[in-house]
SETI-427696 format. One record per residue: residue number from 1; chain; x, y, z of N, C-alpha, C in turn. Coordinates in pm, whole numbers, plus 32768, in hexadecimal, padded with zeros to 4 digits. Layout:
<panus>
PANU   num   cadena   neast   nnorth    nup   caeast   canorth   caup   ceast   cnorth    cup
PANU   NUM        A       X        Y      Z        X         Y      Z       X        Y      Z
...
</panus>
This chain:
<panus>
PANU   num   cadena   neast   nnorth    nup   caeast   canorth   caup   ceast   cnorth    cup
PANU     1        A    5C3E     E689   FDB0     5BC5      E62B   FD5C    5BE9     E635   FCDA
PANU     2        A    5C02     E5C4   FC84     5C17      E5C5   FC1C    5B90     E5B0   FBB3
PANU     3        A    5B86     E5F5   FB4F     5B21      E5F0   FAF4    5B50     E5B5   FA73
PANU     4        A    5AF6     E55A   FA39     5B08      E522   F9D0    5A9B     E543   F94A
PANU     5        A    5AEF     E555   F8DD     5A8D      E578   F879    5AC2     E506   F7E2
PANU     6        A    5A53     E4AF   F7C6     5A79      E461   F767    5A48     E4A2   F6E9
PANU     7        A    5A93     E46E   F687     5A62      E48A   F5ED    5AA7     E42D   F586
PANU     8        A    5A75     E443   F507     5AB3      E3FD   F49F    5A4C     E379   F46C
PANU     9        A    59D0     E399   F4B7     5974      E32A   F494    592E     E33B   F40A
PANU    10        A    58D3     E2F9   F3C5     5894      E31D   F361    5854     E27B   F308
PANU    11        A    5835     E297   F299     5801      E23C   F259    5864     E1F8   F1E7
PANU    12        A    5872     E17C   F1ED     58F0      E156   F18C    58AC     E0C1   F150
PANU    13        A    58E2     E092   F0FD     58C8      E005   F0C8    591A     DFA8   F10B
PANU    14        A    58DE     DF20   F0F6     592A      DEB2   F13C    59A8     DEA1   F0E0
PANU    15        A    5A14     DE8F   F149     5A9F      DE8C   F107    5ADA     DF11   F109
PANU    16        A    5AA6     DF79   F121     5AF9      E009   F120    5B22     E002   F1AE
PANU    17        A    5B69     E086   F1CA     5B98      E089   F23C    5B76     E127   F281
PANU    18        A    5B80     E13D   F30D     5B6D      E1B1   F34F    5BCE     E1D1   F3B2
PANU    19        A    5BFB     E225   F3C8     5C57      E251   F464    5C00     E2B3   F4B5
PANU    20        A    5BE5     E27D   F510     5B8E      E2B7   F596    5C0A     E309   F5D0
PANU    21        A    5BED     E37C   F605     5C3E      E3CC   F659    5BFC     E3EA   F6D7
PANU    22        A    5C4C     E3DA   F75D     5C16      E40C   F7E2    5C68     E46B   F814
PANU    23        A    5C56     E50D   F812     5C8E      E554   F82B    5C65     E57D   F8B8
PANU    24        A    5CF6     E58D   F903     5CD0      E5A5   F999    5CE1     E629   F9D2
PANU    25        A    5CBA     E658   FA22     5CBE      E6E7   FA6A    5CBD     E6D6   FAEC
PANU    26        A    5D00     E71C   FB36     5D04      E74B   FBC5    5D4D     E6D9   FC1A
PANU    27        A    5D93     E69C   FBB8     5E06      E615   FC03    5E5D     E5F0   FB87
PANU    28        A    5EC9     E5B4   FBA8     5F1D      E568   FB3D    5EEF     E4DF   FB21
PANU    29        A    5EDD     E4D6   FAB1     5EA9      E441   FA8F    5F10     E3DA   FAA1
PANU    30        A    5F93     E407   FAAC     6005      E397   FADB    5FF8     E36E   FB5E
PANU    31        A    5FBC     E3AB   FBBC     5F8D      E383   FC3B    5F0C     E339   FC4E
PANU    32        A    5ECA     E311   FBF1     5E3D      E2DC   FBE0    5E57     E254   FB89
PANU    33        A    5E25     E1E9   FBDA     5DFA      E16B   FB8C    5D8D     E1A1   FB3A
PANU    34        A    5D81     E17A   FA9A     5D16      E1BA   FA3F    5CDF     E136   FA06
PANU    35        A    5C4A     E130   FA04     5C1A      E0BB   F9CE    5B99     E0F4   F953
PANU    36        A    5BA7     E0B5   F904     5B3D      E0BE   F8A7    5AAC     E03D   F8B1
PANU    37        A    5A44     E08A   F8CC     59E0      E02A   F8C6    5961     E04F   F86C
PANU    38        A    58FC     DFEF   F836     589B      E01B   F7DE    5829     DFCC   F814
PANU    39        A    57BD     E009   F7F1     572D      DFE7   F804    56D7     DFF6   F78E
PANU    40        A    56AC     DF70   F75B     565B      DF6F   F6EB    55CF     DF6C   F718
PANU    41        A    556E     DF99   F6C2     54E4      DFB9   F6F3    54B5     DF28   F740
PANU    42        A    5474     DF26   F7BB     5449      DED1   F7F3    54A9     DE5B   F82B
PANU    43        A    5512     DE98   F84B     557D      DE38   F862    55CA     DE99   F8EB
PANU    44        A    561C     DE3A   F930     5658      DE7C   F99D    56DC     DE97   F95A
PANU    45        A    5723     DEFA   F9A7     5793      DF54   F975    57EA     DEF2   F9A4
PANU    46        A    5864     DEDD   F935     58B6      DE5E   F94D    5941     DEB9   F938
PANU    47        A    59B0     DE52   F973     5A27      DE78   F952    5A6D     DE76   F8C4
PANU    48        A    5AAB     DEC0   F88B     5ADB      DEBE   F814    5B7B     DEAE   F7FF
PANU    49        A    5BB8     DF09   F84C     5C60      DF2F   F86F    5C90     DF72   F8D1
PANU    50        A    5CF1     DF65   F90E     5D1F      DFB8   F94F    5DB5     DFCD   F981
PANU    51        A    5DE1     E029   F9A4     5E8B      E044   F9AF    5E9D     E065   FA3C
PANU    52        A    5F0E     E03C   FA5E     5F2C      E051   FAF5    5F6D     E0CD   FB04
PANU    53        A    5F70     E114   FB72     5FB4      E197   FB95    604A     E190   FB7A
PANU    54        A    6092     E121   FBAF     611A      E117   FBC0    6133     E0AE   FB36
PANU    55        A    619D     E0BC   FAEE     61B1      E048   FA9A    617E     E048   FA25
PANU    56        A    611B     E06B   FA35     60C0      E05F   F9C3    607D     DFDF   F9A7
PANU    57        A    6075     DF86   F9DD     604F      DEFE   F9C5    5FB0     DF20   F991
PANU    58        A    5FAB     DEBD   F92F     5EFA      DECC   F8DB    5EC1     DE55   F8F2
PANU    59        A    5E54     DE63   F90B     5DFA      DDD6   F912    5D6A     DDEC   F8AF
PANU    60        A    5D5A     DD90   F885     5CDB      DD8B   F81E    5C77     DD11   F830
PANU    61        A    5BF3     DD44   F809     5B84      DCCE   F805    5BB0     DC84   F7A3
PANU    62        A    5B8A     DBFE   F7B2     5BA4      DB8F   F734    5B60     DBB3   F6C2
PANU    63        A    5B09     DC00   F6D6     5ABC      DC27   F652    5AE8     DC84   F5FB
PANU    64        A    5B5C     DCC7   F629     5B8D      DD2E   F5DD    5C2B     DD14   F5D4
PANU    65        A    5C6C     DCAB   F60C     5CDE      DC93   F614    5D25     DC87   F593
PANU    66        A    5D94     DCC6   F570     5DB8      DCBB   F4E6    5D88     DD22   F499
PANU    67        A    5D00     DD57   F491     5CE7      DDC9   F44A    5CDD     DE59   F47D
PANU    68        A    5CDB     DE50   F50F     5CD4      DEEF   F54E    5D69     DEEC   F59A
PANU    69        A    5DA1     DF73   F591     5E14      DF84   F5E5    5DE4     DFFE   F632
PANU    70        A    5E0F     DFFE   F6AB     5E08      E06B   F70F    5E99     E0B9   F71A
PANU    71        A    5EAA     E11F   F720     5F1D      E174   F737    5F0C     E206   F772
PANU    72        A    5F8C     E22E   F79D     5F74      E2B7   F801    5FCC     E309   F7CF
PANU    73        A    5FB5     E384   F7AF     6008      E3FD   F79C    6023     E47A   F806
PANU    74        A    6087     E448   F85D     6073      E497   F8DD    6089     E534   F8B0
PANU    75        A    60D8     E550   F84B     60ED      E5E7   F812    6064     E62F   F806
PANU    76        A    6007     E5D0   F7C7     5F87      E60C   F79D    5F22     E5E6   F7FB
PANU    77        A    5F50     E59B   F868     5ECD      E579   F8E0    5E74     E53F   F89B
PANU    78        A    5E78     E4DB   F850     5E0B      E497   F7DF    5E59     E405   F7F6
PANU    79        A    5DC5     E3B1   F7FB     5DDB      E334   F7D6    5D85     E30F   F779
PANU    80        A    5DB5     E2B1   F718     5D86      E28D   F6A9    5D50     E1F7   F69D
PANU    81        A    5CE1     E1D9   F641     5CC2      E157   F62B    5CBF     E146   F594
PANU    82        A    5D2D     E102   F554     5D0B      E0E3   F4CA    5CDF     E088   F4C2
PANU    83        A    5C5E     E07A   F46B     5C08      DFFD   F442    5C1F     DFEF   F3A8
PANU    84        A    5C45     DF6A   F38D     5C6B      DF46   F304    5C0B     DECC   F2DA
PANU    85        A    5BDE     DEA4   F268     5B80      DE4B   F25F    5AF8     DE40   F29C
PANU    86        A    5ACD     DEA7   F297     5A54      DEC2   F2DA    59EF     DE54   F2BA
PANU    87        A    5999     DE39   F312     5915      DDDE   F300    5896     DE34   F310
PANU    88        A    5842     DDF0   F2F5     57C3      DE2B   F30D    57AF     DE0A   F3A5
PANU    89        A    57DA     DDB4   F3F5     57B5      DD9A   F46F    581D     DDED   F4C9
PANU    90        A    5869     DE55   F4A1     58B5      DEBE   F4D7    5858     DF22   F4EE
PANU    91        A    57F5     DF27   F4C7     578F      DF94   F4A6    5782     DFB7   F552
PANU    92        A    5792     E013   F575     576E      E04E   F60D    5794     E0C4   F62A
PANU    93        A    576C     E101   F696     579B      E17B   F6C6    581A     E171   F720
PANU    94        A    588B     E1AF   F703     5911      E17F   F737    5937     E1FC   F7AB
PANU    95        A    5945     E1C1   F818     5985      E221   F8A2    5A00     E1FB   F8B8
PANU    96        A    5A57     E271   F8D6     5AD3      E26B   F910    5AB4     E27A   F9B0
PANU    97        A    5AEA     E240   F9F4     5AFD      E247   FA91    5B82     E23F   FAB2
PANU    98        A    5B8E     E288   FB34     5C28      E29F   FB7A    5C19     E282   FC19
PANU    99        A    5C83     E22D   FC2B     5C89      E22D   FCDB    5D38     E261   FCFC
PANU   100        A    5D22     E292   FD57     5DB6      E2D4   FD85    5E0B     E252   FDBB
PANU   101        A    5E84     E252   FD6A     5F01      E1D9   FD8C    5EBD     E16C   FD74
PANU   102        A    5E4C     E161   FD1D     5E24      E0D9   FCE4    5E87     E078   FCBB
PANU   103        A    5E89     DFFD   FCD5     5EE0      DFBB   FCAF    5E9E     DF1C   FCAD
PANU   104        A    5E26     DF08   FCF5     5DDF      DE8B   FD05    5D5F     DEA1   FCF8
PANU   105        A    5D23     DE12   FCE1     5CA5      DE3C   FCD4    5C72     DE8C   FC56
PANU   106        A    5CA9     DE9C   FC0C     5CA2      DEF7   FBA5    5C23     DEDA   FB47
PANU   107        A    5BE5     DE5A   FB55     5B90      DE21   FAEA    5AEF     DE52   FB4D
PANU   108        A    5AF7     DE69   FBD7     5A96      DE6F   FC12    5A4B     DEFF   FC1D
PANU   109        A    59EB     DF1E   FBE3     59CD      DFBA   FBC8    5993     DFED   FC65
PANU   110        A    5966     DFAB   FCDA     593A      DFF2   FD4D    59C5     E00B   FD94
PANU   111        A    5A3C     DFFD   FD5F     5AC0      E01A   FD97    5ADA     E0A8   FD72
PANU   112        A    5AA7     E0E2   FD16     5AE8      E157   FCC3    5A8A     E1CA   FD0C
PANU   113        A    5AD9     E235   FD22     5AA2      E2BB   FD71    5A6F     E31E   FCF5
PANU   114        A    5AB8     E31B   FC92     5A77      E38A   FC46    5A57     E34D   FB9E
PANU   115        A    59F5     E397   FB78     59C4      E362   FAEF    5997     E3D0   FA92
PANU   116        A    59B0     E3C7   FA16     597F      E416   F9AF    58EB     E409   F96A
PANU   117        A    58BE     E450   F91A     5847      E44F   F8F8    5832     E3EF   F887
PANU   118        A    5882     E3D5   F845     5871      E35D   F7EF    5875     E395   F75A
PANU   119        A    588E     E33D   F706     5898      E36C   F67C    585B     E2EA   F626
PANU   120        A    5816     E2F2   F5BA     57CF      E297   F574    5809     E262   F50E
PANU   121        A    5820     E1DC   F504     584F      E1A1   F488    57F2     E12A   F45D
PANU   122        A    57DB     E13F   F3D6     5765      E0FF   F38F    57B9     E0CC   F30E
PANU   123        A    57C7     E044   F313     57F5      DFE7   F2BD    5790     DF94   F253
PANU   124        A    578A     DFC8   F1E1     5721      DF94   F174    5749     DF17   F124
PANU   125        A    5700     DEB4   F120     5721      DE51   F0E4    5729     DE57   F046
</panus>
């Protein structure tokens, strides 16, 4: 069973950048499809980005396309979310999630088996 720990959140101003990390233990991140989701206060948890287990295909929500980049470092057993040109509407708790050999339905949160505890991102205007 894989455990996920997010880090890298914080308070930034609009236009700045952050890099979130999702460190995995108990399993190789290279054998999991990994997604980033976020939940703003009073809203549903929504898909942000994901990377397939094989080939590294990446997928993004329209709201972050061109600004966020997901990547994976198998040697460090970590998945990253580079967030550039941040906007106040990006403020949320960001969660990473994993599903074994995941390559489809990566934008669908109910298909993920494992979740981290989340990291807070606040973007001020």
